[in-house]
C-alpha positions in Angstrom: -34.0 36.7 -54.9 -36.4 33.8 -55.1 -33.5 31.4 -54.3 -32.6 33.6 -51.3 -36.2 33.6 -50.0 -36.4 29.8 -50.4 -33.1 29.3 -48.5 -34.3 31.5 -45.6 -37.5 29.6 -45.5 -35.7 26.3 -45.3 -33.4 27.7 -42.6 -36.4 28.8 -40.5 -38.0 25.5 -40.9 -34.9 23.7 -39.8 -34.6 26.1 -36.8 -38.1 25.3 -35.8 -37.4 21.6 -36.1 -34.4 22.0 -33.8 -36.3 23.9 -31.3 -39.0 21.2 -31.3 -36.4 18.4 -30.8 -34.7 20.3 -27.9 -38.1 20.9 -26.3 -38.8 17.2 -26.5 -35.4 16.3 -25.0 -36.1 18.6 -22.0 -39.3 16.8 -21.5 -37.8 13.4 -21.5 -35.1 14.6 -19.1 -37.8 16.1 -16.8 -39.7 12.8 -16.9 -36.7 10.8 -16.1 -35.8 12.9 -13.1 -39.2 12.7 -11.9 -39.2 8.9 -12.1 -35.9 8.7 -10.3 -37.2 11.1 -7.5 -40.4 9.1 -7.1 -38.2 5.8 -6.9 -36.1 7.3 -4.1 -39.2 8.4 -2.3 -40.8 5.0 -2.5 -37.6 3.4 -1.2 -37.6 5.7 1.8 -41.2 5.1 2.4 -41.1 1.4 2.0 -38.1 0.9 4.1 -38.4 3.1 7.4 -34.8 2.2 8.4 -33.3 3.6 5.1 -32.1 7.1 5.4 -31.0 9.6 2.9 -27.4 9.2 4.2 -27.8 5.5 3.4 -28.7 6.4 -0.2 -25.8 8.8 -0.4 -23.4 6.1 0.9 -24.7 3.7 -1.8 -23.8 6.2 -4.4 -20.1 5.6 -3.9 -20.4 2.5 -5.9 -21.5 0.0 -3.3 -18.1 -1.3 -2.6 -17.6 0.9 0.4 -21.0 0.2 1.7 -20.6 -3.4 1.2 -17.3 -3.4 3.3 -19.0 -1.6 6.1 -21.9 -4.0 6.5 -21.7 -6.8 9.0 -20.3 -10.1 7.7 -22.8 -12.7 6.7 -20.7 -15.8 7.2 -22.5 -19.0 6.1 -20.9 -21.4 8.4 -23.2 -22.8 11.1 -20.8 -22.5 14.1 -21.1 -19.8 16.8 -20.3 -16.2 15.8 -17.9 -14.0 17.7 -18.6 -10.5 19.1 -18.4 -7.5 16.7 -19.4 -9.7 13.8 -16.2 -12.0 14.0 -16.9 -15.2 12.1 -15.8 -17.2 15.3 -15.5 -16.3 18.9 -12.2 -15.4 20.4 -10.6 -17.8 22.8 -11.7 -17.8 26.3 -10.0 -14.9 28.3 -9.6 -12.8 25.2 -11.1 -9.4 24.2 -12.6 -9.2 20.8 -12.3 -6.1 18.4 -13.2 -5.2 14.8 -12.5 -1.9 13.2 -12.7 -0.1 10.0 -11.0 2.9 8.6 -13.0 5.7 6.9 -13.8 5.8 3.1 -13.3 9.0 1.0 -14.2 12.0 3.0 -17.9 10.8 3.7 -18.0 7.5 5.3 -16.6 7.5 8.9 -14.6 5.0 10.7 -15.9 2.3 13.1 -14.4 0.7 16.3 -16.1 -2.2 17.9 -14.8 -3.7 21.2 -16.3 -6.6 23.1 -19.6 -6.3 21.1 -20.0 -2.8 21.8 -19.7 -0.1 18.9 -17.4 2.5 20.5 -17.1 4.7 17.4 -20.2 4.5 15.2 -20.2 4.7 11.3 -21.3 8.2 10.1 -22.0 9.3 6.5 -21.9 13.1 7.2 -18.2 13.6 7.1 -17.7 13.8 10.8 -14.9 12.4 12.8 -12.2 13.3 10.2 -8.7 12.8 11.1 -7.3 10.3 13.9 -10.1 8.5 16.0 -8.7 7.0 19.2 -10.4 4.6 21.8 -8.7 4.0 25.2 -9.6 0.7 26.9 -8.6 -0.4 30.4 -6.4 -3.6 29.8 -7.5 -5.3 33.0 -11.3 -4.6 33.1 -12.1 -4.1 29.4 -13.8 -0.8 30.4 -13.9 1.9 27.6 -12.2 4.9 29.4 -12.3 7.6 26.7 -12.6 8.6 23.0 -10.6 11.3 21.2 -11.1 12.6 17.7 -8.4 14.9 16.2 -8.6 16.7 12.9 -5.2 16.6 11.3 -6.1 18.8 8.3 -6.9 22.1 10.1 -6.9 21.1 13.9 -4.3 21.5 16.5 -1.8 18.8 16.9 -1.1 20.1 20.6 -4.6 18.7 21.5 -3.6 15.2 20.2 -0.3 15.2 22.0 -1.9 16.3 25.2 -4.3 13.4 24.8 -1.6 10.8 24.0 0.2 11.8 27.0 -2.8 11.6 29.3 -3.3 7.9 28.4 -2.6 5.9 31.6 -0.3 2.9 31.8 -2.1 -0.3 31.4 -4.3 0.9 28.5 -5.3 -0.5 25.3 -5.3 2.0 22.4 -7.5 1.4 19.3 -7.0 3.9 16.4 -8.8 4.3 13.0 -8.2 7.1 10.6 -10.6 9.0 8.3 -9.8 11.2 5.3 -6.5 13.0 6.3 -4.6 11.7 9.4 -1.1 13.2 8.8 -0.9 16.8 7.5 -0.5 18.4 11.1 1.4 15.4 12.6 4.8 16.5 14.1 7.6 14.4 15.3 6.5 14.5 19.0 3.1 13.1 18.1 4.6 10.4 15.8 7.0 9.4 18.6 4.0 9.1 21.1 2.3 6.7 18.6 5.6 4.8 18.1 5.7 4.3 21.9 2.3 2.7 21.8 3.7 0.1 19.4 3.2 1.5 15.9 5.8 0.7 13.3 4.1 2.6 10.4 3.4 6.0 12.0 6.7 7.4 10.7 5.5 6.9 7.2 2.0 8.1 7.6 1.2 10.7 5.0 -1.8 12.8 3.5 -5.0 10.7 3.1 -3.3 7.4 4.0 -5.7 4.7 5.6 -4.4 3.4 9.0 -5.9 1.3 11.6 -4.0 0.2 14.7 -4.3 -1.6 18.1 -1.5 -1.1 20.6 -1.0 -0.4 24.3 0.8 1.9 26.8 2.9 -0.1 29.0 0.6 -3.1 28.9 1.4 -6.4 30.5 0.7 -8.1 27.2 2.8 -7.1 24.1 0.0 -6.0 21.7 0.4 -4.7 18.2 -2.2 -5.1 15.4 -1.7 -2.7 12.3 -2.6 -2.1 8.8 -2.2 0.7 6.4 -2.9 1.6 2.7 -1.0 4.4 1.1 -2.9 7.2 -0.8 -1.7 6.7 -4.4 -3.8 7.9 -7.3 -2.5 4.9 -9.4 -3.9 2.3 -7.0 -6.6 4.3 -5.0 -10.1 2.7 -5.2 -11.8 6.2 -4.8 -9.8 8.5 -6.8 -8.2 10.7 -4.2 -8.5 8.1 -1.4 -7.5 4.5 -0.8 -10.0 1.7 -0.1 -11.3 0.9 3.5 -9.3 -1.1 5.9 -11.0 -3.8 7.9 -9.1 -5.4 10.8 -10.2 -7.7 13.3 -8.6 -9.9 16.2 -8.4 -11.1 19.8 -6.4 -9.5 22.6 -5.4 -11.7 25.6 -7.0 -10.6 29.0 -4.9 -10.2 32.0 -5.6 -11.8 35.5 
């Protein structure tokens, strides 16, 4: 009987010790969370231009964020528009564009130093982003954003058919560009000069510059397939960055 009482006493003591340790661990975690919160608040206070969206973006691991920052080229020569390392030749348009990253960081399209489609970190502009430019004047005509996950492909088809002859077309995708695509839409993209559109699938990244019956034969295109074995962000491939020069017409 005495042995049993001693055993119960030891178990009670051990239980109290475990509760004490658990309480100390909870306290340590609370202090750590408080320190992290204070650090984030101080960052926001010390850097007025830093936003919570920027902090969320950095949490992706920094790689996506670094790709979306302007290039810091070290050469001393003149820089081109849209952050190109060198200016385009005279009588050329300048462009630079990025696909989106995961389902958070949106695409960007810059043309002649003007950001036509701005980067966002709120998951907006998912699908296919299209900017239409007048080939002769360089004027930005219109922009279309089409959700290919749960949107209507008919709206995309109507937009593509409405593009006038003599237009440059710049396209950058974000998240899923392909689920709702049908043969008619793919054919219209192919007529703009795309050679990859027939292969575009769920969550592939794709950037493209082409034209509708333009005087200059234009075709810039890059793509990365969505493949879990090679993806940079688990369910999504890495960002595509593409830049170049487009000859003007007289």
